[in-house]
matplotlib code that plots the C-alpha trace (Angstrom):
import matplotlib.pyplot as plt

x = [35.1, 37.4, 34.8, 34.2, 37.9, 38.2, 35.1, 34.3, 37.4, 35.9, 33.6, 36.6, 37.6, 34.1, 34.0, 32.4, 28.6, 28.5, 28.0, 25.1, 23.5, 23.7, 22.3, 19.6, 18.7, 17.9, 16.0, 13.9, 13.0, 11.6, 14.6, 14.7, 18.0, 18.2, 17.7, 20.2, 22.9, 22.6, 22.5, 25.6, 27.4, 27.0, 27.1, 29.1, 28.9, 25.4, 27.2, 29.2, 27.6, 23.9, 21.1, 20.8, 17.1, 17.2, 18.0, 15.2, 12.7, 13.6, 13.0, 9.7, 8.5, 9.5, 7.8, 4.6, 4.3, 4.9, 2.2, -0.3, 0.6, 2.2, 2.6, 5.4, 7.5, 10.6, 12.8, 11.7, 14.0, 12.4, 15.7, 18.2, 21.4, 23.7, 22.8, 24.2, 27.8, 29.8, 30.7, 27.2, 25.0, 23.2, 20.1, 19.0, 18.9, 16.8, 14.4, 14.1, 13.3, 10.7, 8.9, 9.1, 7.6, 4.9, 3.9, 4.8, 4.5, 1.6, 2.3, 0.2, 1.8, 0.8, 2.6, 5.7, 6.0, 5.6, 8.2, 10.7, 10.2, 10.4, 13.0, 14.9, 17.6, 15.1, 15.3, 18.5, 21.1, 23.3, 20.7, 18.3, 20.6, 20.5, 16.7, 16.5, 18.9, 16.8, 13.6, 15.2, 16.5, 13.1, 11.3, 13.6, 12.0, 8.5, 7.5, 4.8, 4.5, 1.8, 4.2, 7.1, 5.0, 4.7, 8.5, 8.8, 5.7, 7.1, 10.8, 12.9, 15.1, 18.3, 20.1, 19.0, 22.6, 22.4, 18.9, 19.9, 23.1, 21.0, 18.8, 21.8, 23.4, 20.2, 20.0, 23.6, 22.8, 19.7, 21.7, 24.6, 22.3, 21.0, 17.4, 15.5, 14.9, 11.1, 11.4, 13.8, 11.3, 8.5, 10.6, 11.5, 7.8, 6.5, 9.3, 11.1, 11.0, 12.2, 15.0, 16.2, 16.2, 18.4, 22.2, 22.6, 25.7, 27.6, 26.6, 29.9, 29.4, 25.8, 26.5, 29.2, 27.3, 24.1, 26.0, 23.7, 24.1, 22.8, 19.8, 18.5, 19.1, 17.3, 14.2, 14.3, 14.2, 11.4, 9.3, 9.7, 11.6, 11.3, 13.8, 16.5, 15.8, 17.9, 20.8, 21.6, 25.2, 26.4, 23.7, 24.8, 23.5, 23.0, 23.6, 20.4, 19.4, 20.1, 17.3, 17.1, 16.7, 14.2, 12.1, 12.3, 11.1, 8.3, 7.3, 7.4, 5.3, 2.7, 2.5, 2.0, -0.7, -2.4, -2.3, -3.7, -6.6, -7.2, -7.5, -4.0, -2.6, 0.8, 3.9, 2.1, 3.2, 0.2, 1.2, 4.9, 4.0, 1.6, 4.3, 6.7, 4.1, 2.8, 5.0, 4.8, 4.3, 1.3, -0.3, 0.1, -1.4, -4.4, -4.9, -5.0, -7.4, -9.7, -9.6, -10.9, -13.6, -14.7, -14.9, -18.1, -17.2, -17.7, -14.8, -15.4, -15.4, -12.0, -10.6, -11.6, -10.1, -6.7, -6.6, -6.9, -4.8, -2.7, -0.5, -3.3, -2.3, 1.2, -0.1, -0.6, -4.2, -3.8, -3.2, -6.0, -8.4, -7.5, -8.2, -11.5, -12.7, -11.7, -13.6, -16.8, -16.4, -16.4, -19.7, -18.6, -19.5, -17.1, -18.6, -17.1, -13.7, -14.8, -14.8, -11.6, -9.5, -6.4, -7.7, -6.2, -2.8, -2.5, -0.7, -2.8, -1.8, -3.0, -6.3, -7.0, -6.0, -8.1, -11.3, -11.1, -10.7, -13.5, -15.8, -14.9, -15.7, -19.1, -19.9, -19.1, -21.0, -17.9, -18.3, -21.0, -21.4, -21.1, -17.9, -16.3, -13.3, -11.1, -11.9, -10.8, -7.8, -6.2, -5.6, -2.5, -2.3, -2.1, -5.3, -7.1, -6.2, -7.2, -10.5, -11.7, -9.7, -9.3, -13.1, -13.4, -11.5, -10.3, -9.8, -6.0, -5.5, -7.6, -5.6, -2.4, -3.8, -5.0, -1.6, 0.1, -2.4, -2.2, 1.6, 1.8, -0.5, 2.0, 5.1]
y = [-38.0, -35.6, -34.7, -38.4, -39.0, -36.1, -36.7, -40.3, -42.2, -45.4, -45.5, -46.0, -49.2, -50.8, -54.3, -54.9, -54.4, -52.7, -49.2, -50.4, -52.0, -48.7, -46.7, -49.4, -49.1, -45.4, -46.0, -48.6, -46.0, -43.7, -41.6, -40.9, -41.3, -37.6, -36.6, -39.2, -38.1, -34.5, -35.4, -37.6, -34.8, -32.4, -35.0, -38.1, -39.3, -40.6, -43.6, -44.4, -46.6, -47.3, -45.5, -41.9, -41.9, -38.2, -37.5, -40.0, -38.3, -34.8, -36.1, -37.7, -34.4, -32.4, -34.9, -34.7, -30.9, -30.8, -33.3, -31.7, -28.1, -27.4, -28.5, -30.6, -32.9, -32.8, -33.5, -30.3, -28.0, -27.7, -28.6, -25.8, -27.9, -24.9, -23.8, -27.0, -28.0, -30.7, -28.5, -27.5, -30.2, -31.6, -33.4, -33.6, -29.8, -29.6, -32.2, -30.3, -27.1, -28.6, -30.2, -26.9, -24.9, -27.5, -28.5, -25.4, -22.4, -24.1, -23.7, -25.6, -27.6, -24.8, -22.2, -24.3, -24.9, -21.1, -20.3, -22.8, -21.7, -18.0, -18.1, -21.4, -20.0, -20.4, -24.2, -25.0, -22.4, -24.0, -26.9, -24.6, -24.0, -20.2, -20.2, -22.3, -19.9, -16.9, -18.5, -19.0, -15.5, -14.0, -16.1, -14.6, -11.3, -12.7, -13.4, -16.1, -18.5, -16.2, -13.3, -15.3, -16.8, -13.5, -13.2, -16.3, -15.6, -12.1, -12.9, -10.4, -11.2, -11.7, -14.7, -16.0, -15.6, -11.8, -11.4, -12.9, -10.9, -7.7, -8.7, -9.2, -6.0, -4.1, -5.7, -4.7, -1.1, -0.9, -2.5, -0.1, 3.0, 1.5, 0.8, -1.2, -4.9, -4.5, -1.7, -3.7, -6.5, -4.2, -3.2, -6.8, -7.9, -5.2, -4.6, -7.9, -7.8, -4.2, -4.7, -7.9, -6.3, -3.4, -3.5, -0.7, 1.4, 0.7, 2.5, 4.5, 5.6, 6.7, 8.7, 10.5, 11.1, 12.2, 14.2, 12.9, 11.1, 7.6, 8.8, 11.0, 8.4, 5.9, 8.2, 8.8, 5.1, 4.4, 7.2, 6.0, 2.7, 3.3, 6.2, 3.4, 3.1, 6.3, 4.7, 1.8, 1.1, 3.1, 5.8, 9.3, 10.4, 14.1, 15.4, 15.9, 19.4, 20.1, 19.6, 23.3, 23.8, 21.0, 22.6, 26.0, 24.4, 22.7, 25.9, 27.8, 25.2, 25.3, 29.1, 29.1, 26.5, 28.6, 31.8, 29.9, 28.8, 32.5, 33.3, 34.6, 33.7, 32.1, 34.0, 37.4, 40.6, 40.3, 36.8, 37.7, 40.7, 38.7, 35.9, 38.5, 39.9, 36.7, 35.1, 31.5, 28.1, 27.4, 25.2, 28.0, 30.6, 28.3, 27.7, 31.4, 32.0, 29.2, 30.6, 34.0, 32.3, 30.2, 33.4, 34.3, 35.4, 33.9, 32.6, 35.4, 38.1, 36.9, 36.8, 40.4, 41.3, 39.9, 41.4, 44.8, 44.0, 40.8, 41.3, 40.2, 36.6, 37.1, 36.8, 33.6, 32.4, 33.2, 36.9, 37.0, 35.3, 37.8, 40.8, 39.4, 38.5, 42.0, 43.6, 41.7, 42.5, 46.2, 45.9, 45.5, 42.7, 40.4, 41.6, 45.1, 43.5, 43.3, 47.1, 47.5, 44.3, 46.3, 46.2, 42.8, 44.1, 46.7, 45.9, 44.6, 47.4, 50.0, 48.2, 47.8, 51.4, 53.0, 50.9, 51.1, 54.8, 55.2, 53.1, 55.3, 58.4, 57.0, 56.1, 59.6, 61.3, 62.6, 60.6, 59.4, 55.6, 53.9, 55.3, 53.2, 51.1, 52.7, 56.1, 55.0, 52.8, 54.2, 57.8, 59.0, 59.3, 63.0, 63.2, 60.7, 62.8, 66.0, 64.7, 62.5, 62.2, 65.9, 66.4, 65.4, 67.2, 63.9, 62.3, 62.6, 61.3, 58.2, 57.8, 57.7, 55.3, 53.0, 53.1, 52.0, 49.3, 47.8, 48.1, 46.2, 43.4, 42.8, 42.9]
z = [-37.0, -35.3, -32.7, -32.0, -31.7, -29.2, -27.1, -27.5, -28.6, -27.3, -30.3, -32.6, -30.8, -30.9, -32.1, -35.5, -35.3, -31.9, -33.3, -35.5, -32.4, -30.5, -33.3, -33.8, -30.1, -30.4, -33.6, -31.9, -29.2, -31.9, -32.8, -36.5, -38.4, -39.3, -35.6, -34.5, -36.9, -35.8, -32.1, -32.4, -34.3, -31.4, -28.6, -29.5, -25.9, -26.8, -28.3, -25.2, -22.5, -22.3, -24.1, -22.9, -21.9, -21.1, -24.8, -25.8, -23.5, -24.9, -28.4, -27.4, -25.8, -28.9, -31.2, -29.0, -29.0, -32.7, -33.4, -31.1, -31.4, -34.8, -38.4, -39.9, -37.7, -35.6, -38.6, -40.3, -38.4, -34.9, -33.2, -33.7, -33.6, -34.0, -30.5, -29.1, -28.7, -27.0, -24.1, -23.1, -24.5, -21.4, -22.3, -18.6, -18.4, -21.5, -20.2, -16.9, -18.8, -21.1, -18.1, -16.2, -19.1, -19.6, -16.1, -13.9, -16.3, -18.0, -21.7, -24.1, -27.0, -29.4, -27.2, -26.8, -30.5, -31.1, -28.5, -29.9, -33.5, -32.8, -30.0, -30.2, -27.9, -25.0, -25.1, -27.0, -26.0, -23.4, -23.3, -21.6, -18.6, -19.0, -19.2, -16.0, -14.3, -15.4, -14.1, -10.8, -10.8, -11.5, -8.9, -6.3, -7.1, -6.5, -10.1, -10.4, -13.2, -14.7, -14.7, -16.2, -19.0, -21.1, -21.1, -23.3, -25.4, -26.2, -26.1, -28.0, -30.9, -28.8, -27.3, -23.9, -22.7, -23.5, -22.1, -18.8, -18.7, -19.2, -16.3, -14.0, -15.1, -14.3, -10.9, -10.3, -11.2, -8.9, -6.1, -6.5, -6.4, -3.1, -4.2, -1.6, -2.5, -2.5, -5.1, -7.2, -7.1, -8.4, -11.4, -12.3, -11.9, -14.2, -16.7, -17.2, -21.0, -21.2, -18.7, -20.4, -23.8, -22.9, -22.1, -19.6, -18.9, -15.7, -12.5, -12.5, -16.1, -15.5, -12.4, -14.2, -17.4, -15.7, -13.1, -10.2, -6.9, -6.1, -4.2, -7.0, -9.6, -7.4, -7.2, -10.9, -11.7, -9.2, -10.6, -14.2, -14.9, -18.6, -18.3, -18.3, -22.1, -22.4, -20.6, -22.9, -23.9, -26.9, -26.5, -25.6, -22.2, -21.4, -17.8, -15.9, -14.7, -11.1, -8.5, -8.1, -11.9, -12.1, -9.3, -11.1, -14.3, -12.5, -10.8, -14.0, -15.8, -12.9, -13.0, -16.8, -16.5, -13.8, -16.0, -19.0, -16.9, -16.1, -19.8, -20.5, -23.9, -23.9, -25.1, -25.1, -23.4, -21.0, -20.0, -19.6, -17.4, -15.2, -14.9, -13.4, -11.0, -9.5, -6.9, -5.9, -7.5, -9.7, -7.0, -4.4, -6.6, -7.4, -3.7, -2.9, -5.9, -4.7, -1.1, -2.3, -4.3, -1.3, 0.8, -1.1, -4.6, -8.1, -10.2, -12.7, -10.0, -8.6, -12.2, -12.7, -9.3, -10.0, -13.4, -11.7, -8.7, -9.4, -6.4, -4.1, -4.9, -3.6, 0.0, 1.9, 2.7, 6.4, 5.7, 3.2, 5.6, 8.4, 6.2, 4.9, 8.4, 9.6, 6.7, 7.5, 11.2, 10.4, 8.6, 5.0, 2.6, 0.8, -2.5, -1.7, -2.7, -6.3, -6.7, -4.6, -4.8, -3.8, -0.2, 0.1, -0.9, 1.9, 5.1, 7.9, 10.3, 7.8, 7.2, 10.9, 11.8, 9.0, 9.6, 13.4, 13.3, 10.8, 13.0, 16.0, 14.0, 13.0, 16.6, 17.7, 14.9, 13.1, 9.9, 7.6, 7.3, 3.9, 2.6, 0.0, 1.0, -1.6, -0.1, 3.3, 2.5, -0.6, 0.5, 2.3, 6.1, 5.7, 3.7, 6.0, 9.1, 7.4, 5.9, 8.8, 11.9, 12.7, 12.3, 15.9, 18.8, 20.2, 16.8, 16.7, 20.2, 19.4, 16.2, 18.1, 20.7, 18.0, 16.3, 19.5, 20.2, 16.7, 16.7, 20.0, 18.6, 15.8, 17.9]

ax = plt.figure().add_subplot(projection="3d")
ax.plot(x, y, z, "-o")
ax.set_aspect("equal")
plt.show()
């Protein structure tokens, strides 16, 4: 009575029999007494003026979907009256929402009953006004009816008001970290349920807790939107590692993966030793390894080579290519590298000088052809001069001329 006195005082001044006539009018339109009593309790204004046909239509739709899509009847608790109050009870909004869900989104009676029974807040909270606002919000991000439908079919166990507030808070976060509109749209199109279920920290709080800037935070979310699960309100957030530390960790992981492919066993002395010797990222080391294989060797041969002389992978592919081409030009085979892989580790000037000098000595009958690469390259300059160059009267002069020529090429 207090609510009627407050919201519809006219009812108390009705002439005798008028109230019964109004109630009878609703009953004649198919409204059961139990539904009518509950409706008047939350919305006394139904008794003022003419029959509220929007209310009648809402009840008709609910009765129809129950009869076609569910068991029981509308009096068995389908309408969750506690979601409705005099301030927000707007039957026109509820009617608009039910028509939208049925006609535009395309839900069947069975699906509508399931949605209402499992998540009554979708239809009844604020008379469906928040749901209508949420649908309008999502359509702005390009979501179609087919993309919006699963949101209701799998709606989480929270109120619609909270779900919509979470969506808006996420949008605010993504906007404040300067994510482009198209990227924001992709996140909402693919992760609506997740985003609406999580109450995120504020942008200012996140930037401080994570110790990152807006650009990096934006990249992190774009790469993996589910990372936002770790940023919900009330959850402790640890600072992210710096970009430099992240790159170092990535490089370390790549190098370890490369060494494992070569047959090293993780956390062994051999692995730790090799890790220190090899310089470069895992991808770079793999590229150099593959380049040597493609030069004409087998995978196993190159594996044996780098076990003996791991430092050969510390050079870029251009340097390795030049040394191999020069080796072949001087009459050697690529397979000669298997027995002397260290050839690739020596400086280009040394390799060119030794092999050019050796070729000159052969051409002038001062050296026998077919000497091993290791014999020519590994010995000291003093021993090379003594054993080969000085065997010819003009050898030392040619040696010096070649030194100057090769030096000038590299200047």
